[in-house]
C-alpha positions as CSV (number, residue, x, y, z in Angstrom):
1,M,278.9,114.5,83.8
2,R,277.2,116.3,87.0
3,M,277.2,120.3,87.5
4,T,276.6,122.5,90.0
5,W,277.1,125.7,89.1
6,T,279.1,127.1,91.4
7,N,281.8,129.8,90.4
8,T,281.6,130.2,86.7
9,I,282.3,127.6,84.4
10,R,283.4,127.7,81.0
11,C,281.4,124.8,79.5
12,L,280.1,123.0,76.2
13,L,277.2,124.7,73.3
14,A,269.3,126.6,65.7
15,I,267.2,125.7,63.6
16,C,263.5,125.2,64.7
17,C,265.0,123.2,67.2
18,M,263.1,120.6,65.6
19,S,262.4,117.2,67.7
20,G,265.6,118.2,70.0
21,L,266.4,120.7,67.4
22,V,265.5,124.7,69.3
23,A,265.3,128.2,67.8
24,C,266.5,130.4,69.7
25,G,265.4,130.6,73.7
26,S,266.7,131.9,76.9
27,L,268.1,129.5,79.1
28,A,267.3,131.8,82.2
29,S,264.2,129.7,83.1
30,C,265.9,126.8,82.4
31,F,268.8,127.8,85.1
32,N,266.5,129.1,86.9
33,S,264.4,126.3,87.3
34,G,267.5,124.2,87.6
35,F,269.2,123.6,84.7
36,V,271.7,120.8,83.9
37,A,274.8,121.2,82.1
38,V,275.8,117.6,81.1
39,A,278.3,116.8,78.9
40,C,278.3,114.1,76.4
41,G,280.5,112.0,75.4
42,G,281.4,111.2,71.6
43,G,282.6,108.0,72.0
44,Y,284.9,107.3,68.5
45,G,287.3,104.7,70.3
46,E,290.0,106.0,67.1
47,S,293.2,107.3,68.3
48,N,294.0,109.8,70.5
49,V,294.4,113.0,68.5
50,S,295.1,115.9,71.3
51,S,296.1,115.9,74.6
52,V,294.1,118.6,76.4
53,P,296.3,121.1,78.7
54,A,296.9,121.4,83.0
55,T,295.7,124.6,82.2
56,S,292.5,124.5,80.3
57,A,289.1,123.7,81.3
58,E,288.7,122.3,77.3
59,G,287.1,118.9,77.0
60,L,283.8,117.1,76.5
61,W,282.1,117.7,79.8
62,M,278.7,115.2,81.7
63,G,276.3,116.2,84.3
64,A,273.3,117.2,85.6
65,T,271.9,120.5,87.8
66,P,270.7,120.1,91.2
67,T,267.1,120.1,89.7
68,H,267.5,117.1,87.6
69,R,268.1,118.4,84.4
70,T,270.9,116.9,82.2
71,V,273.8,118.5,80.8
72,G,276.1,117.6,77.7
73,G,278.6,120.2,76.2
74,L,281.9,121.1,75.5
75,V,284.7,123.5,76.4
76,L,286.9,124.1,73.2
77,D,290.5,124.8,72.7
78,D,289.4,128.2,71.4
79,G,287.7,129.3,74.7
80,S,284.3,128.6,73.1
81,Y,281.8,126.1,75.0
82,W,278.2,124.9,74.3
83,V,276.4,123.3,76.5
84,F,273.0,120.9,75.7
85,Y,270.7,120.5,78.8
86,T,267.4,118.7,79.0
87,A,263.8,119.6,81.0
88,R,263.9,118.8,84.4
89,G,263.0,115.6,85.2
90,N,263.3,114.1,81.4
91,S,266.3,113.7,79.2
92,N,264.9,112.8,76.1
93,V,263.9,116.4,75.7
94,L,265.8,119.0,74.8
95,A,265.3,122.1,76.5
96,G,268.1,124.5,75.7
97,L,271.6,125.9,75.1
98,V,274.2,127.7,77.1
99,Q,276.9,129.4,74.5
100,G,279.4,131.6,75.1
101,T,283.3,132.1,74.9
102,G,285.3,132.2,78.3
103,T,289.3,132.1,79.7
104,S,291.1,129.3,81.8
105,H,293.6,129.8,84.1
106,S,295.2,127.8,86.9
107,G,291.7,126.4,87.6
108,S,289.0,128.8,87.7
109,F,286.7,129.8,84.2
110,G,285.2,132.8,83.3
111,S,282.9,134.2,80.4
112,S,280.9,137.8,80.4
113,N,279.1,137.1,77.1
114,T,277.4,134.1,78.1
115,R,273.9,133.6,76.6
116,D,271.0,131.4,77.2
117,F,269.0,130.2,74.4
118,S,265.9,128.2,76.1
119,L,263.3,126.2,74.3
120,E,261.0,127.1,77.2
121,G,260.0,129.8,76.3
122,A,262.0,132.2,77.9
123,G,263.9,133.4,75.1
124,I,267.5,134.4,74.8
125,R,269.2,135.4,77.9
126,A,272.5,137.4,78.6
127,A,274.8,136.5,81.1
128,T,278.4,136.2,82.9
129,M,279.6,132.4,83.8
130,S,282.2,131.2,86.3
131,G,283.8,128.4,87.4
132,T,286.4,125.8,88.8
133,Y,287.8,123.1,87.3
134,A,290.6,120.3,87.7
135,Q,291.6,119.2,84.4
136,K,290.8,115.9,83.1
137,K,288.0,115.3,86.0
138,S,285.8,118.3,86.9
139,F,284.2,121.3,86.0
140,H,281.7,123.0,88.3
141,G,279.5,126.7,87.3
142,T,277.6,129.1,88.4
143,I,275.8,131.4,86.0
144,V,274.2,134.7,86.7
145,Y,271.5,136.6,84.2
146,F,271.9,140.3,83.6
147,N,268.2,140.4,84.9
148,G,268.1,138.3,87.8
149,G,268.6,134.5,88.4
150,T,272.0,132.1,89.0
151,G,272.1,128.6,88.2
152,S,274.8,125.8,89.4
153,F,275.9,122.1,87.7
154,T,279.0,119.8,88.3
155,S,280.3,117.7,86.0
156,T,283.0,115.1,84.8
157,Y,285.0,115.1,82.4
158,D,284.5,112.5,79.4
159,A,287.7,111.0,77.6
160,D,286.1,110.2,74.2
161,Y,286.8,114.2,73.9
162,E,290.4,112.7,73.1
163,S,289.4,110.0,70.2
164,A,288.8,110.8,66.6
165,P,285.5,112.0,65.2
166,N,284.7,109.5,63.0
167,M,282.4,110.0,59.7
168,N,281.0,106.7,59.9
169,L,279.8,106.7,63.7
170,L,278.2,109.9,62.6
171,A,276.4,108.2,60.0
172,G,272.4,107.3,60.5
173,N,268.9,108.6,61.1
174,Y,268.2,110.8,64.2
175,S,264.7,111.5,66.1
176,G,264.4,113.5,68.9
177,L,261.9,115.4,71.3
178,R,262.1,119.4,72.3
179,A,260.3,121.3,74.5
180,D,258.2,122.7,72.6
181,N,256.1,119.8,71.7
182,Q,257.9,119.4,68.0
183,T,259.5,116.5,67.3
184,V,262.6,116.7,64.8
185,T,264.4,114.0,62.5
186,M,267.4,114.5,60.7
187,T,269.9,111.6,58.3
188,V,273.3,112.2,58.1
189,D,275.5,110.3,55.5
190,S,278.9,109.3,55.5
191,V,280.5,112.1,53.8
192,G,278.7,114.4,56.2
193,T,275.7,115.6,54.4
194,L,272.5,116.2,56.2
195,S,268.5,116.8,55.7
196,G,265.7,117.3,58.2
197,H,262.3,118.5,58.9
198,S,260.5,118.8,62.0
199,T,257.0,118.5,62.8
200,D,255.6,122.4,62.6
201,G,256.9,121.9,58.3
202,C,260.3,122.8,58.7
203,T,262.7,121.7,56.9
204,F,266.8,122.5,56.4
205,A,270.7,120.4,55.3
206,G,273.7,120.9,56.4
207,T,277.4,119.3,57.0
208,F,279.1,118.1,59.2
209,S,282.9,117.7,58.6
210,P,286.1,116.3,61.4
211,R,287.1,119.1,63.5
212,A,291.1,119.6,64.1
213,K,291.2,119.3,67.7
214,G,289.0,116.9,69.8
215,N,286.2,114.7,69.2
216,V,284.2,117.3,67.4
217,F,282.7,118.1,64.5
218,H,282.3,121.6,62.4
219,H,278.5,121.9,61.9
220,S,276.9,124.1,59.3
221,V,272.6,124.4,58.9
222,T,270.6,126.1,56.5
223,F,267.1,126.6,57.2
224,G,264.6,126.0,54.2
225,G,261.9,129.1,54.6
226,G,258.4,128.8,55.3
227,A,257.4,127.1,58.4
228,C,261.1,127.9,59.6
229,R,261.1,130.8,62.2
230,N,264.5,131.2,61.2
231,G,263.9,132.1,57.4
232,T,266.3,131.0,54.9
233,E,269.5,131.8,57.0
234,T,272.7,129.3,57.1
235,V,274.1,129.1,60.9
236,N,277.3,127.6,62.2
237,G,278.6,125.8,65.0
238,V,279.4,122.1,66.5
239,A,278.6,118.6,66.7
240,F,279.3,115.4,68.5
241,Y,278.1,112.2,68.6
242,D,278.0,110.1,71.9
243,A,278.4,106.5,70.6
244,A,277.7,105.3,74.8
245,T,273.9,106.7,73.9
246,N,273.5,107.0,70.4
247,R,273.3,110.3,70.5
248,L,274.2,113.3,68.6
249,Y,273.9,116.6,70.0
250,S,274.5,119.5,67.4
251,A,274.0,123.1,67.6
252,A,274.5,126.0,65.7
253,L,274.0,129.9,65.5
254,N,274.9,133.3,63.5
255,S,277.3,135.6,63.5
256,A,275.1,137.9,66.0
257,R,274.2,134.8,68.1
258,T,270.3,136.2,67.5
259,N,269.3,133.1,65.5
260,S,269.9,129.3,66.8
261,Y,269.7,125.8,66.1
262,I,269.7,123.1,68.3
263,F,269.0,119.3,68.3
264,I,269.8,116.6,70.2
265,G,268.7,113.0,68.2
266,T,268.9,109.1,69.3
267,K,270.1,107.2,66.3
268,L,267.4,105.2,64.9
């Protein structure tokens, strides 16, 4: 998906952001530096499990920003969006997440509770997002931060959103890099149980389970304390698997959205 923030988007959405996991940050710096929101495909190739309403921006979107960041994200049927973005010019390094809840209507999208969780040192930044979409075709958005700065992206629809989530495809060992130079590794079995750790010594465990609509998984992570900046808190969110690139995208937040877990890992 190639994104260019234009009006607003309602886009796609950490334990110590391990090797792709991000512990809370601010997306402001990322957007200001050309954050790209790319929606990544889930690629399960099974039976169609849902249809996307013409009046909704719901779906899996893939794109980029004008500053050469790659983005992958989801807009779900409940209005929530989870957008992962990578470092500028390096799609192998996770840089952060943009998350919130928005409203779709007649080709326009708006959200007043956007938060950017940056792994590049900007922390957590509040913002609004607006955008335009064409059902199952394109999604273009603009984000405006409360304390200044804007970003833009363009993206295209990935039809893998309409496939059924496949636990057998999800199972495997993953490794990923994050912007703070930590490497995170994770193992997922065929029933969705996960365990992982980062090079800074943080350990975590959790679960994946198929969501009722869309090629998406429910995701829960509990941190192991000790070296984990997130303590022993449990966070909840979503995940999707891009079979085309063998990449797992997962993110989870606490209820106050002050603690985050973000991970992009490639299957080994």
